[in-house]
C-alpha positions as CSV (number, residue, x, y, z in Angstrom):
1,M,0.0,0.0,0.0
2,E,1.2,3.5,-0.8
3,L,0.9,6.0,2.1
4,G,1.0,9.7,1.8
5,L,-0.4,13.1,2.8
6,Y,-2.6,15.8,1.2
7,T,-3.4,19.3,2.2
8,F,-5.4,22.4,1.1
9,V,-2.7,24.6,2.7
10,E,-5.0,26.1,5.3
11,N,-3.9,29.4,6.8
12,T,-6.2,30.4,9.6
13,P,-5.4,31.6,13.2
14,D,-4.1,28.6,15.2
15,S,-5.1,27.8,18.8
16,S,-2.9,30.7,20.1
17,G,-4.5,33.2,17.7
18,T,-1.4,33.4,15.5
19,L,-2.0,33.9,11.7
20,L,1.0,33.2,9.5
21,H,1.9,35.4,6.6
22,P,1.1,33.3,3.5
23,S,4.8,33.3,2.5
24,E,5.6,31.7,5.9
25,R,2.8,29.1,5.5
26,L,4.2,28.1,2.1
27,A,7.8,27.9,3.6
28,N,6.4,25.6,6.3
29,L,4.6,23.5,3.7
30,L,7.7,22.9,1.7
31,E,9.5,21.8,4.8
32,E,6.6,19.3,5.5
33,I,6.8,17.9,2.0
34,E,10.6,17.6,2.2
35,L,10.3,15.7,5.5
36,A,7.7,13.4,4.0
37,D,10.1,12.6,1.2
38,Q,13.0,12.0,3.6
39,L,10.9,9.6,5.6
40,G,10.0,7.5,2.6
41,L,6.3,8.4,2.3
42,D,5.0,7.7,-1.2
43,V,2.7,10.7,-2.1
44,Y,2.2,14.3,-1.3
45,A,-0.9,16.0,-2.8
46,I,-2.1,19.6,-2.7
47,G,-5.8,20.6,-3.2
48,E,-6.9,23.6,-5.2
49,H,-9.0,26.2,-3.4
50,H,-9.9,29.8,-4.1
51,R,-10.9,31.0,-0.6
52,E,-9.4,33.3,1.9
53,E,-8.5,30.6,4.4
54,Y,-6.3,28.6,1.9
55,V,-3.1,29.4,0.1
56,S,-3.5,26.9,-2.6
57,S,-5.1,28.5,-5.6
58,S,-2.1,27.4,-7.7
59,P,-1.1,23.9,-6.6
60,T,1.0,23.3,-9.7
61,T,3.3,26.3,-8.7
62,I,3.8,24.8,-5.2
63,L,4.4,21.3,-6.7
64,A,7.0,22.7,-9.0
65,A,8.8,24.3,-6.1
66,A,8.6,20.9,-4.3
67,T,10.4,19.1,-7.1
68,A,13.6,21.0,-6.1
69,K,13.2,19.9,-2.4
70,T,12.4,16.2,-3.0
71,K,13.9,13.1,-4.6
72,N,11.4,10.2,-4.5
73,I,7.9,11.2,-3.4
74,K,5.1,11.4,-6.0
75,L,3.7,14.9,-6.3
76,S,0.0,15.3,-7.0
77,T,-3.1,17.5,-6.7
78,A,-6.0,16.6,-4.5
79,V,-7.9,17.9,-6.5
80,T,-7.5,19.8,-9.7
81,V,-10.9,21.4,-10.2
82,L,-11.1,20.4,-13.8
83,G,-14.4,22.0,-14.6
84,S,-13.0,25.5,-14.2
85,E,-9.6,24.7,-15.8
86,D,-8.3,24.4,-19.3
87,P,-7.3,20.8,-19.9
88,V,-4.5,21.9,-22.2
89,R,-2.9,24.1,-19.6
90,V,-3.4,21.3,-17.0
91,Y,-1.5,18.9,-19.2
92,Q,1.3,21.4,-19.9
93,Q,1.7,22.3,-16.2
94,F,1.8,18.7,-15.1
95,S,4.1,17.6,-17.9
96,T,6.5,20.4,-16.8
97,I,6.3,19.1,-13.2
98,D,6.9,15.6,-14.5
99,L,10.0,16.8,-16.3
100,L,11.3,18.7,-13.3
101,S,10.7,15.7,-11.0
102,K,11.8,13.1,-13.6
103,G,8.5,11.2,-13.6
104,R,6.9,11.9,-10.2
105,A,3.9,13.9,-11.2
106,E,0.3,12.7,-10.8
107,I,-3.1,14.4,-11.2
108,I,-6.2,13.8,-9.1
109,V,-9.1,15.5,-10.9
110,G,-12.5,16.2,-9.4
111,R,-15.4,18.6,-9.4
112,G,-14.2,20.1,-6.2
113,S,-15.9,20.6,-2.8
114,F,-16.3,24.4,-3.3
115,I,-17.7,26.3,-6.3
116,E,-15.8,29.6,-6.0
117,S,-13.6,28.9,-9.1
118,F,-16.5,28.7,-11.5
119,P,-17.8,32.4,-11.2
120,L,-14.2,33.5,-10.7
121,F,-13.1,32.1,-14.1
122,G,-16.4,32.8,-15.9
123,F,-18.1,29.4,-16.0
124,D,-21.8,28.7,-15.5
125,L,-22.6,26.5,-12.5
126,Q,-25.6,25.2,-14.4
127,N,-23.0,23.3,-16.6
128,Y,-21.1,21.9,-13.5
129,E,-21.2,18.2,-14.4
130,E,-21.0,18.6,-18.2
131,L,-18.0,20.9,-17.9
132,F,-16.1,18.3,-15.9
133,E,-16.9,15.3,-18.1
134,E,-16.1,17.1,-21.3
135,K,-12.8,18.5,-20.0
136,L,-11.8,15.1,-18.6
137,D,-12.4,13.6,-22.1
138,L,-9.9,16.2,-23.6
139,L,-7.4,15.7,-20.8
140,L,-7.4,11.9,-21.4
141,K,-6.9,12.5,-25.1
142,L,-4.0,14.8,-24.4
143,Q,-2.3,11.9,-22.7
144,E,-2.5,9.7,-25.8
145,E,-1.7,12.1,-28.6
146,T,0.7,15.0,-29.3
147,N,-1.3,16.3,-32.2
148,I,-4.9,17.0,-31.1
149,T,-8.1,17.3,-33.0
150,W,-11.0,17.7,-30.6
151,S,-14.4,19.5,-30.3
152,G,-16.9,19.9,-27.5
153,N,-19.7,22.2,-26.3
154,Y,-17.9,24.3,-23.6
155,R,-14.4,24.8,-24.9
156,A,-13.1,26.1,-28.3
157,A,-12.3,23.2,-30.7
158,I,-8.8,22.2,-31.4
159,N,-7.9,21.4,-35.0
160,D,-4.6,19.4,-35.5
161,R,-2.6,21.4,-32.9
162,S,0.5,20.1,-31.1
163,V,0.7,20.2,-27.3
164,Y,4.1,20.5,-25.6
165,P,6.1,19.8,-23.6
166,R,5.4,16.1,-23.4
167,A,5.7,14.4,-20.0
168,F,8.7,12.5,-18.7
169,Q,6.5,9.5,-18.1
170,D,4.7,7.8,-21.0
171,K,1.5,8.8,-19.3
172,I,1.0,10.9,-16.2
173,P,-1.2,9.0,-13.8
174,I,-4.7,10.6,-13.7
175,W,-6.9,9.7,-10.7
176,R,-10.5,10.8,-10.3
177,A,-11.7,12.0,-6.9
178,V,-15.1,10.9,-5.8
179,G,-17.2,11.8,-2.7
180,G,-20.5,10.1,-2.2
181,T,-21.8,10.0,-5.8
182,S,-22.5,6.4,-7.0
183,K,-22.6,7.4,-10.6
184,S,-19.2,9.0,-10.5
185,A,-17.7,5.9,-8.9
186,Y,-19.1,3.7,-11.7
187,I,-18.0,6.1,-14.5
188,T,-14.5,6.3,-13.0
189,G,-14.2,2.5,-13.4
190,A,-15.8,2.5,-16.8
191,L,-13.1,5.0,-18.0
192,G,-10.4,2.8,-16.7
193,L,-9.2,5.4,-14.1
194,P,-8.0,4.8,-10.5
195,M,-10.4,6.4,-7.9
196,A,-9.6,8.5,-4.9
197,L,-12.5,8.1,-2.5
198,A,-12.8,10.9,0.1
199,I,-14.2,9.6,3.4
200,I,-14.3,12.6,5.8
201,G,-17.5,11.8,7.7
202,G,-19.9,9.0,8.7
203,Y,-18.9,5.4,8.8
204,P,-16.3,4.2,6.3
205,A,-18.0,0.8,6.0
206,Q,-20.9,2.6,4.3
207,F,-18.6,3.5,1.4
208,K,-17.9,-0.1,0.4
209,Q,-20.6,0.2,-2.3
210,M,-18.6,3.0,-3.9
211,A,-15.5,0.8,-4.2
212,D,-17.7,-2.0,-5.6
213,L,-19.3,0.3,-8.2
214,H,-15.8,1.4,-9.3
215,S,-14.8,-2.2,-9.8
216,R,-18.1,-3.0,-11.6
217,G,-17.8,-0.1,-13.9
218,A,-14.3,-1.3,-15.0
219,E,-15.5,-4.9,-15.4
220,E,-18.6,-4.0,-17.4
221,H,-16.5,-1.9,-19.8
222,N,-13.7,-4.4,-20.2
223,Q,-11.2,-2.2,-18.3
224,P,-8.5,-3.7,-16.1
225,K,-9.1,-3.4,-12.3
226,Q,-8.0,0.0,-11.2
227,K,-6.4,1.3,-8.1
228,L,-8.3,2.7,-5.1
229,S,-7.1,5.4,-2.7
230,I,-8.9,6.2,0.6
231,N,-8.4,9.9,1.5
232,S,-9.3,11.0,5.0
233,H,-8.7,13.6,7.7
234,G,-6.3,12.7,10.6
235,F,-3.5,13.7,13.0
236,I,-1.0,11.6,15.0
237,S,0.6,12.1,18.3
238,H,2.2,9.9,20.9
239,T,-1.2,9.4,22.7
240,S,-4.7,9.5,21.5
241,Q,-5.6,12.2,24.1
242,K,-2.9,14.5,22.9
243,A,-3.7,13.9,19.2
244,S,-7.3,14.8,19.8
245,D,-6.5,17.8,22.0
246,I,-4.3,19.2,19.3
247,A,-6.5,18.4,16.3
248,F,-10.0,19.2,17.7
249,P,-9.8,23.0,17.9
250,A,-8.5,23.3,14.3
251,F,-11.0,20.7,13.0
252,K,-13.8,22.6,14.7
253,Q,-12.8,26.0,13.4
254,V,-12.9,24.7,9.8
255,M,-16.0,22.5,10.1
256,D,-18.0,25.2,11.9
257,K,-17.2,27.8,9.2
258,I,-18.3,25.4,6.4
259,G,-21.3,24.5,8.6
260,R,-22.4,28.1,8.8
261,E,-22.4,28.2,5.0
262,R,-24.1,24.9,4.5
263,G,-26.5,24.7,7.4
264,W,-24.6,22.2,9.7
265,P,-24.7,22.5,13.5
266,P,-21.4,23.4,15.3
267,M,-19.0,20.4,15.9
268,Q,-19.1,19.1,19.5
269,R,-16.1,17.4,21.1
270,N,-18.1,14.2,21.7
271,Q,-19.0,14.0,18.0
272,F,-15.3,14.5,17.1
273,D,-14.2,11.8,19.6
274,A,-16.7,9.4,18.1
275,S,-15.3,10.0,14.7
276,T,-11.8,9.0,15.9
277,T,-12.9,5.5,17.0
278,L,-12.0,2.4,15.0
279,E,-15.2,2.6,12.9
280,G,-15.3,6.4,12.5
281,A,-13.9,8.4,9.6
282,N,-11.1,10.5,11.2
283,F,-7.6,9.0,11.7
284,V,-6.8,10.9,14.9
285,G,-4.8,9.1,17.6
286,S,-1.6,7.3,18.5
287,P,0.5,5.5,16.0
288,Q,-1.0,2.1,17.0
289,E,-4.5,3.4,16.7
290,I,-3.7,4.7,13.2
291,I,-2.2,1.3,12.3
292,D,-5.3,-0.5,13.6
293,K,-7.6,1.8,11.6
294,I,-5.8,1.6,8.3
295,M,-5.8,-2.2,8.6
296,Y,-9.5,-2.2,9.6
297,Q,-10.3,-0.3,6.5
298,Y,-8.0,-2.4,4.4
299,E,-10.2,-5.4,5.3
300,I,-13.2,-3.5,3.9
301,F,-11.7,-1.9,0.8
302,N,-8.5,-3.8,0.0
303,H,-7.3,-0.4,-1.2
304,D,-3.9,0.4,-2.8
305,R,-3.3,3.8,-1.2
306,F,-4.1,5.8,1.9
307,L,-3.7,9.6,2.1
308,M,-4.2,11.6,5.3
309,Q,-5.0,15.3,5.5
310,M,-3.2,16.3,8.8
311,T,-3.9,20.1,8.5
312,V,-7.7,20.4,8.7
313,G,-7.4,23.9,10.0
314,S,-4.2,25.5,11.2
315,I,-2.1,23.3,13.6
316,P,1.3,24.6,14.8
317,H,4.0,23.7,12.4
318,K,6.2,21.8,14.9
319,E,3.2,19.6,15.8
320,V,2.6,18.9,12.1
321,L,6.2,17.9,11.6
322,K,5.9,15.5,14.7
323,S,2.8,14.0,13.2
324,I,4.5,13.4,9.8
325,E,7.5,11.9,11.6
326,L,5.3,9.4,13.5
327,F,3.4,8.5,10.3
328,G,6.7,7.9,8.5
329,T,8.6,6.1,11.2
330,E,6.0,4.2,13.3
331,V,2.9,3.8,11.1
332,A,4.2,3.3,7.5
333,P,6.7,0.5,8.2
334,V,4.2,-1.6,10.1
335,I,1.5,-1.1,7.4
336,K,3.8,-2.1,4.6
337,K,5.0,-5.1,6.5
338,E,1.5,-6.2,7.5
339,I,0.1,-5.9,3.9
340,S,3.1,-7.5,2.2
341,S,2.8,-10.5,4.5
C-alpha cells in the first residue's frame, strides 16, 4: 500500500491566535513535503481552493517548487478542479512538473468541494457536471496524442494542434476523486481510471458500495481493475488524548465555518471523539490506533493507497512535523510489512 499526505494549505489563526503570513505558511509546507520525502512516504498532494483561508489557488506552482526539495515522493493535486480549468494548460503544467521531477507527477481531478472557481473564471454552474466530463475527455486524449483534433460544447475546438512539452512518463497517472456519488464511482471504473475516495465523515464501511461500483464499472466496460485510494482527515501524536486535544480546535474551526455556509450545526467534542474510534472516519490518535484503523479499512476496501490530511485547520508547524514523523517512522513501516505478508 502507498501511504501519503494531502493538504489544502490552510492558513487560519491557530489555537494561540497566530496567523502566519502566506509566505511563511508556504515555507512551512515545503518543509513538511521535504520531511515526508525523507521519511519515505509515497505521495504528497495539494488541493486547489480559491478561498481566503487557503493558500493553494495554484497547486502546480507549489508542486513545481517541491520538485527541487524532494527526490522520490510522488507529487499530485487533491484535487485539480477540472471543470473550471483548461485541460491543455493542466496537461502542460503537469508535464512540466513531471519533467522537473523526472517522472513523479500525478493528477487527481475532481469537481471540487467548493464552487468559487466557477464564477471566478467565468463558468456557468448550471453546466457543472457537463464541464467536468467534457474536459476530462480532452485531458485523457492529451495523454494519448501529441497532435490533437477535438471539439466539445464548452471549450473552443482544437484542429490538429500540437501540445508541448510532453511528460517524462509515457502517461501521467490521472486519478478521479469521488465523494458520495455512486454514478461518479461507476463512471471512473468505466473510463479505466483509478479512484480517490474521500471519506471525511460518517462510517467508512458505508462507502464499500462505492468501491464495488468502481470495480463493476471497470469490469462491465472491459477495463482492467483500477487502483483505489482512501483519502481521510487525521492527525497523529504519541497518545490519542494528545492527538485529539491538538487536532480538535483546528477541525472545529474549519467545520464550523463550512457548517455556517451549508447549514450544519457546530461540531461538538463528543462528535469529534466518536469520529476517531475504529469505525469512525477520522484518523486521529496514537500510531498504534492509526495502524489499527488503516488495517481495519483495508479489510473493507482492499485499497492500494491511503492519504491523510493532517492540517484540517491550522495546527502549529512543529506539531505537524511531529505527526508526519510518526506517520513515516512508526505507522508506515508496520502497514507495509503487514500488507506485504
